[in-house]
Biotite code that builds the C-alpha atoms (Angstrom):
import biotite.structure as struc

atoms = struc.array([
    struc.Atom([112.564, 86.487, 113.984], chain_id="A", res_id=1, res_name="UNK", atom_name="CA", element="C"),
    struc.Atom([115.289, 88.807, 115.387], chain_id="A", res_id=2, res_name="UNK", atom_name="CA", element="C"),
    struc.Atom([113.447, 92.462, 116.166], chain_id="A", res_id=3, res_name="UNK", atom_name="CA", element="C"),
    struc.Atom([115.921, 93.942, 114.030], chain_id="A", res_id=4, res_name="UNK", atom_name="CA", element="C"),
    struc.Atom([114.788, 92.217, 110.665], chain_id="A", res_id=5, res_name="UNK", atom_name="CA", element="C"),
    struc.Atom([111.503, 92.555, 111.455], chain_id="A", res_id=6, res_name="UNK", atom_name="CA", element="C"),
    struc.Atom([111.852, 96.407, 111.698], chain_id="A", res_id=7, res_name="UNK", atom_name="CA", element="C"),
    struc.Atom([113.322, 96.358, 108.262], chain_id="A", res_id=8, res_name="UNK", atom_name="CA", element="C"),
    struc.Atom([110.363, 94.368, 106.574], chain_id="A", res_id=9, res_name="UNK", atom_name="CA", element="C"),
    struc.Atom([107.831, 96.219, 108.021], chain_id="A", res_id=10, res_name="UNK", atom_name="CA", element="C"),
    struc.Atom([109.907, 99.452, 106.946], chain_id="A", res_id=11, res_name="UNK", atom_name="CA", element="C"),
    struc.Atom([110.564, 98.602, 103.714], chain_id="A", res_id=12, res_name="UNK", atom_name="CA", element="C"),
    struc.Atom([106.898, 96.833, 103.275], chain_id="A", res_id=13, res_name="UNK", atom_name="CA", element="C"),
    struc.Atom([105.851, 100.761, 104.349], chain_id="A", res_id=14, res_name="UNK", atom_name="CA", element="C"),
    struc.Atom([107.666, 102.228, 101.758], chain_id="A", res_id=15, res_name="UNK", atom_name="CA", element="C"),
    struc.Atom([106.848, 100.170, 99.391], chain_id="A", res_id=16, res_name="UNK", atom_name="CA", element="C"),
    struc.Atom([103.413, 98.987, 99.119], chain_id="A", res_id=17, res_name="UNK", atom_name="CA", element="C"),
    struc.Atom([101.857, 102.436, 98.936], chain_id="A", res_id=18, res_name="UNK", atom_name="CA", element="C"),
    struc.Atom([103.890, 103.072, 95.650], chain_id="A", res_id=19, res_name="UNK", atom_name="CA", element="C"),
    struc.Atom([103.359, 99.397, 93.946], chain_id="A", res_id=20, res_name="UNK", atom_name="CA", element="C"),
    struc.Atom([98.829, 100.269, 94.598], chain_id="A", res_id=21, res_name="UNK", atom_name="CA", element="C"),
    struc.Atom([98.949, 102.115, 91.538], chain_id="A", res_id=22, res_name="UNK", atom_name="CA", element="C"),
    struc.Atom([101.387, 100.100, 89.178], chain_id="A", res_id=23, res_name="UNK", atom_name="CA", element="C"),
    struc.Atom([99.129, 97.708, 89.770], chain_id="A", res_id=24, res_name="UNK", atom_name="CA", element="C"),
    struc.Atom([95.583, 99.514, 89.592], chain_id="A", res_id=25, res_name="UNK", atom_name="CA", element="C"),
    struc.Atom([96.775, 100.775, 86.637], chain_id="A", res_id=26, res_name="UNK", atom_name="CA", element="C"),
    struc.Atom([96.110, 104.760, 88.347], chain_id="A", res_id=27, res_name="UNK", atom_name="CA", element="C"),
    struc.Atom([98.329, 106.487, 86.347], chain_id="A", res_id=28, res_name="UNK", atom_name="CA", element="C"),
    struc.Atom([98.538, 109.956, 88.972], chain_id="A", res_id=29, res_name="UNK", atom_name="CA", element="C"),
    struc.Atom([97.004, 109.637, 92.206], chain_id="A", res_id=30, res_name="UNK", atom_name="CA", element="C"),
    struc.Atom([94.280, 112.415, 92.056], chain_id="A", res_id=31, res_name="UNK", atom_name="CA", element="C"),
    struc.Atom([93.719, 113.779, 95.802], chain_id="A", res_id=32, res_name="UNK", atom_name="CA", element="C"),
    struc.Atom([96.506, 115.885, 96.836], chain_id="A", res_id=33, res_name="UNK", atom_name="CA", element="C"),
    struc.Atom([96.608, 114.912, 100.389], chain_id="A", res_id=34, res_name="UNK", atom_name="CA", element="C"),
    struc.Atom([96.714, 111.308, 99.311], chain_id="A", res_id=35, res_name="UNK", atom_name="CA", element="C"),
    struc.Atom([99.563, 112.452, 97.079], chain_id="A", res_id=36, res_name="UNK", atom_name="CA", element="C"),
    struc.Atom([101.433, 114.507, 99.195], chain_id="A", res_id=37, res_name="UNK", atom_name="CA", element="C"),
    struc.Atom([101.430, 111.198, 102.356], chain_id="A", res_id=38, res_name="UNK", atom_name="CA", element="C"),
    struc.Atom([102.174, 108.823, 99.833], chain_id="A", res_id=39, res_name="UNK", atom_name="CA", element="C"),
    struc.Atom([105.358, 110.917, 99.335], chain_id="A", res_id=40, res_name="UNK", atom_name="CA", element="C"),
    struc.Atom([106.333, 111.555, 102.471], chain_id="A", res_id=41, res_name="UNK", atom_name="CA", element="C"),
    struc.Atom([106.713, 107.856, 103.838], chain_id="A", res_id=42, res_name="UNK", atom_name="CA", element="C"),
    struc.Atom([110.093, 107.434, 102.273], chain_id="A", res_id=43, res_name="UNK", atom_name="CA", element="C"),
    struc.Atom([111.182, 110.962, 104.368], chain_id="A", res_id=44, res_name="UNK", atom_name="CA", element="C"),
    struc.Atom([109.552, 109.370, 107.147], chain_id="A", res_id=45, res_name="UNK", atom_name="CA", element="C"),
    struc.Atom([111.344, 105.873, 107.086], chain_id="A", res_id=46, res_name="UNK", atom_name="CA", element="C"),
    struc.Atom([114.282, 107.910, 106.166], chain_id="A", res_id=47, res_name="UNK", atom_name="CA", element="C"),
    struc.Atom([114.193, 110.080, 109.299], chain_id="A", res_id=48, res_name="UNK", atom_name="CA", element="C"),
    struc.Atom([113.724, 107.063, 111.641], chain_id="A", res_id=49, res_name="UNK", atom_name="CA", element="C"),
    struc.Atom([116.771, 105.482, 111.154], chain_id="A", res_id=50, res_name="UNK", atom_name="CA", element="C"),
    struc.Atom([119.365, 108.866, 111.193], chain_id="A", res_id=51, res_name="UNK", atom_name="CA", element="C"),
    struc.Atom([117.593, 110.460, 113.732], chain_id="A", res_id=52, res_name="UNK", atom_name="CA", element="C"),
    struc.Atom([118.537, 108.056, 116.527], chain_id="A", res_id=53, res_name="UNK", atom_name="CA", element="C"),
    struc.Atom([122.369, 107.387, 114.620], chain_id="A", res_id=54, res_name="UNK", atom_name="CA", element="C"),
    struc.Atom([122.899, 110.804, 115.083], chain_id="A", res_id=55, res_name="UNK", atom_name="CA", element="C"),
    struc.Atom([122.416, 111.541, 119.054], chain_id="A", res_id=56, res_name="UNK", atom_name="CA", element="C"),
    struc.Atom([124.588, 108.587, 119.477], chain_id="A", res_id=57, res_name="UNK", atom_name="CA", element="C"),
    struc.Atom([127.363, 108.977, 117.257], chain_id="A", res_id=58, res_name="UNK", atom_name="CA", element="C"),
    struc.Atom([130.651, 108.491, 118.149], chain_id="A", res_id=59, res_name="UNK", atom_name="CA", element="C"),
    struc.Atom([129.726, 108.547, 121.694], chain_id="A", res_id=60, res_name="UNK", atom_name="CA", element="C"),
    struc.Atom([128.340, 112.093, 122.590], chain_id="A", res_id=61, res_name="UNK", atom_name="CA", element="C"),
    struc.Atom([125.306, 114.052, 121.616], chain_id="A", res_id=62, res_name="UNK", atom_name="CA", element="C"),
    struc.Atom([127.239, 116.846, 120.595], chain_id="A", res_id=63, res_name="UNK", atom_name="CA", element="C"),
    struc.Atom([128.861, 115.402, 117.961], chain_id="A", res_id=64, res_name="UNK", atom_name="CA", element="C"),
    struc.Atom([126.174, 114.053, 116.567], chain_id="A", res_id=65, res_name="UNK", atom_name="CA", element="C"),
    struc.Atom([123.866, 117.723, 116.405], chain_id="A", res_id=66, res_name="UNK", atom_name="CA", element="C"),
    struc.Atom([127.339, 119.508, 114.971], chain_id="A", res_id=67, res_name="UNK", atom_name="CA", element="C"),
    struc.Atom([127.676, 117.187, 112.143], chain_id="A", res_id=68, res_name="UNK", atom_name="CA", element="C"),
    struc.Atom([123.873, 116.910, 111.672], chain_id="A", res_id=69, res_name="UNK", atom_name="CA", element="C"),
    struc.Atom([123.772, 120.925, 111.839], chain_id="A", res_id=70, res_name="UNK", atom_name="CA", element="C"),
    struc.Atom([126.408, 120.792, 108.778], chain_id="A", res_id=71, res_name="UNK", atom_name="CA", element="C"),
    struc.Atom([124.687, 118.363, 106.712], chain_id="A", res_id=72, res_name="UNK", atom_name="CA", element="C"),
    struc.Atom([121.665, 120.478, 107.106], chain_id="A", res_id=73, res_name="UNK", atom_name="CA", element="C"),
    struc.Atom([123.567, 123.589, 106.158], chain_id="A", res_id=74, res_name="UNK", atom_name="CA", element="C"),
    struc.Atom([124.555, 121.972, 103.326], chain_id="A", res_id=75, res_name="UNK", atom_name="CA", element="C"),
    struc.Atom([121.415, 120.811, 102.026], chain_id="A", res_id=76, res_name="UNK", atom_name="CA", element="C"),
    struc.Atom([119.730, 124.265, 102.693], chain_id="A", res_id=77, res_name="UNK", atom_name="CA", element="C"),
    struc.Atom([123.074, 125.240, 99.985], chain_id="A", res_id=78, res_name="UNK", atom_name="CA", element="C"),
    struc.Atom([121.718, 122.661, 97.863], chain_id="A", res_id=79, res_name="UNK", atom_name="CA", element="C"),
    struc.Atom([124.976, 120.557, 97.874], chain_id="A", res_id=80, res_name="UNK", atom_name="CA", element="C"),
    struc.Atom([125.308, 117.693, 96.255], chain_id="A", res_id=81, res_name="UNK", atom_name="CA", element="C"),
    struc.Atom([123.877, 114.895, 98.040], chain_id="A", res_id=82, res_name="UNK", atom_name="CA", element="C"),
    struc.Atom([126.306, 112.539, 98.044], chain_id="A", res_id=83, res_name="UNK", atom_name="CA", element="C"),
    struc.Atom([129.515, 115.695, 98.164], chain_id="A", res_id=84, res_name="UNK", atom_name="CA", element="C"),
    struc.Atom([127.000, 115.540, 101.934], chain_id="A", res_id=85, res_name="UNK", atom_name="CA", element="C"),
    struc.Atom([127.241, 112.819, 103.000], chain_id="A", res_id=86, res_name="UNK", atom_name="CA", element="C"),
    struc.Atom([131.463, 112.446, 102.137], chain_id="A", res_id=87, res_name="UNK", atom_name="CA", element="C"),
    struc.Atom([132.223, 116.308, 103.557], chain_id="A", res_id=88, res_name="UNK", atom_name="CA", element="C"),
    struc.Atom([129.494, 115.391, 106.848], chain_id="A", res_id=89, res_name="UNK", atom_name="CA", element="C"),
    struc.Atom([131.075, 111.847, 107.136], chain_id="A", res_id=90, res_name="UNK", atom_name="CA", element="C"),
    struc.Atom([134.733, 113.316, 107.292], chain_id="A", res_id=91, res_name="UNK", atom_name="CA", element="C"),
    struc.Atom([133.347, 116.512, 109.377], chain_id="A", res_id=92, res_name="UNK", atom_name="CA", element="C"),
    struc.Atom([131.799, 113.817, 112.503], chain_id="A", res_id=93, res_name="UNK", atom_name="CA", element="C"),
    struc.Atom([135.038, 111.687, 112.174], chain_id="A", res_id=94, res_name="UNK", atom_name="CA", element="C"),
    struc.Atom([137.657, 114.410, 112.449], chain_id="A", res_id=95, res_name="UNK", atom_name="CA", element="C"),
    struc.Atom([135.388, 115.848, 115.813], chain_id="A", res_id=96, res_name="UNK", atom_name="CA", element="C"),
    struc.Atom([135.154, 112.826, 116.869], chain_id="A", res_id=97, res_name="UNK", atom_name="CA", element="C"),
    struc.Atom([138.834, 112.292, 116.715], chain_id="A", res_id=98, res_name="UNK", atom_name="CA", element="C"),
    struc.Atom([140.150, 115.455, 117.983], chain_id="A", res_id=99, res_name="UNK", atom_name="CA", element="C"),
    struc.Atom([137.484, 115.466, 121.002], chain_id="A", res_id=100, res_name="UNK", atom_name="CA", element="C"),
])
């Protein structure tokens, strides 16, 4: 089996299993706040492992990726809609690749 496919399946299981356990056990809310915080951060951790390598490899230059990531981070800090953030960041990185 392809290594990429195993990685995708592993990330999917790591994200979905902790979310499905309460549904099948009948627990409405996890009472332990540390466990609850851990389970809610799993999707962010999986997303981070998918995004960060791409930031350093986009456009063949680390600088382009860092500038695009910084632009996206600033827009997220300002509270811009996530879809608008994605579109603007993609256009910004595309412009950097084209002009640099």
